[in-house]
N, C-alpha and C positions, 0 to 999 in steps of 0.2 A: 504494500500500500504506500503510495507516495507520501512524503512527509506532510504535505498540505492536506491530503485527504484524511490523515489521522486526526487533524484538528477539526475537520467537519464533524467527526463522530464524537467529539468531546474529549479526546485524549490530549494530553500535554497541557501546557499553560495557555488557557484561552480566556478571553474576556468578552462579555456580551453575547451576541447571537453566534453560536457555534455552527450554524448552517451556512454561514458566509465564509468563503475561503480567505485565509489570512495570507498576506503577501510575504511575510517574514519566513525565512527558512526554519526548519526544525532545528533546535539547538541540542546537540548531543555533547555529553561531557565524559571524557575518559579519565578516571582516577588512575594516576600512573606514578610509579616509583622509577625515576630515571636510572636507577642502578640495577634493576632486576628485569631482564628480558624485555625492556621497554620497546625496542624496535619491533619485535614480533607482536606485541600487544597493540601498538599504534597501527601496524599493518592490518591487523584483524579489525580494529575499530574503523579504519578507512573503508574496508569492505562493507561494513554495516552502514556507514554513512552514505556510501554510494548506493546501496540497496534502498535506502530511505528516499532517494530522489534529491530534492532540494534540502540540503542539511548543512550545518556548520558544526565542526568538531573542535571543542575546546579541550585542552589538557589541564588537569588540576593535580597539583602535588601538595601534600600536607607535610609540613616541616614540624616534627615532633620535638626538636631541640628545646625551643623556648618553653614548651609545656613541661618537659621532663627536667629542665635545668634547675628547677626549684629544689630538686632532691639533693643537690650538691650544696652543702652548708658552708664549706670552707671558701672564703672569698678569693684566696689566691688560686685555688684549684679551679674555681668557677671562671675566673678571669682567663686562665689558660684554655679551658674548655671552650669558652666563648670565642676566643681568638682563633683557635683551630677550627671551630665550627664555621666561622666566617669564611675561611678558605674553602672548606668543603661546600658550603652554600653557594659560593661563586661558581664552583665547578658544576654543581647541580643545575644552576640557572642556565649555564652555557649548554649543558646537555639537554635541558628542556627546550631551549630555543632551537637546537638542532633537530630535536624530535618534531617540533612544530613545523619546521621547514620541510620535513618529509611528507607532510599532509598536502595533497594537491591544493593549489590556490583556491579553486571554487569551494572547497570544503573547509579551508583553513579558518579556524576561529582564533582563539587567543590562549595564552598560558596564564594560569592563575596559581599563585603560590599562597597557601594559607598556613597558619600556625595553630597547632592544637592537637587534639586527639583525632586520629584519622577518620574513624567512622562518623563522629559528630560533625567534623568539618566537611566531609564529603556529602553528608545528608544536607547540611546547610547550603553548600554551593549548588547542590542539585535542585534546590527550590527555584533557581533562576534558569533552569534548563527543562527540556521536554523529556529527556531520557538520560539516565546515568548508566555508563558502562563501567564495569569493575571486574577485575580478575580475581580468581580464587585459586589457592594452592590445592584445594581438595583434601586437606588434612582430615584425618579421622582419629578416633580413639583418644589416647592420652595426650598426644601432641595437640589435637584440636581443643581438648579440655583445658590444657595449660596455656596455650597461646591464643585461644579464641579465634574468631573469624571476623575480620573487618567487613568482608563481603556479606556475611550473614547478618551482621548488625545493620548494615546499610539497607539490605533488603527489608528488614523488619521495621526500620524507622523512616525510610524515605517516603515523601509525599508525592513523588513522581515515579513512573515506571523505572525499573532497574533491570538491566540485562547483565547476567553474570557470564563472563568469559572464562573458559578453562585455561589454566596456566599452561604455557607452552610445553608440549610433550618433549621429554628428554631433559627437562630442567633438572639441574642437580641441587636446586634450592630445596631445603627440607620442607 
């Protein structure tokens, strides 16, 4: 179903009369970690955006450092961690920009970097989109119980549709 047709049927973020086609393209959001198989996930998301017809694909990354930094009480240690994280953050932003350039121009949206707990921030960012795409490792058992699942939490809490993408096959990430 083309992206604009989905809006006719009341899906996505609509205002007023949903029987009238809206001109704006469907806004898709891929929650992405630029360190973990991001190229494969972006390629998969591009395929879905192309399937939707008129669509824009935004990439969203959630930086947990600021959220977790409060756990470090020693000011000297925290200063060193913050300085090192600034270097890592610069590399992550460069990688996100590169990933966005891999999205074909007609589909290319924007990169958004948020700070906080990943599931909560993804759900919040998703409120501005029509569809959230997120990958899952497919963990089960004790690993799932201990680490939880960001994707599972997003599916439960999101106010817009969520499409869960399977983690790339052959991934050595646990």
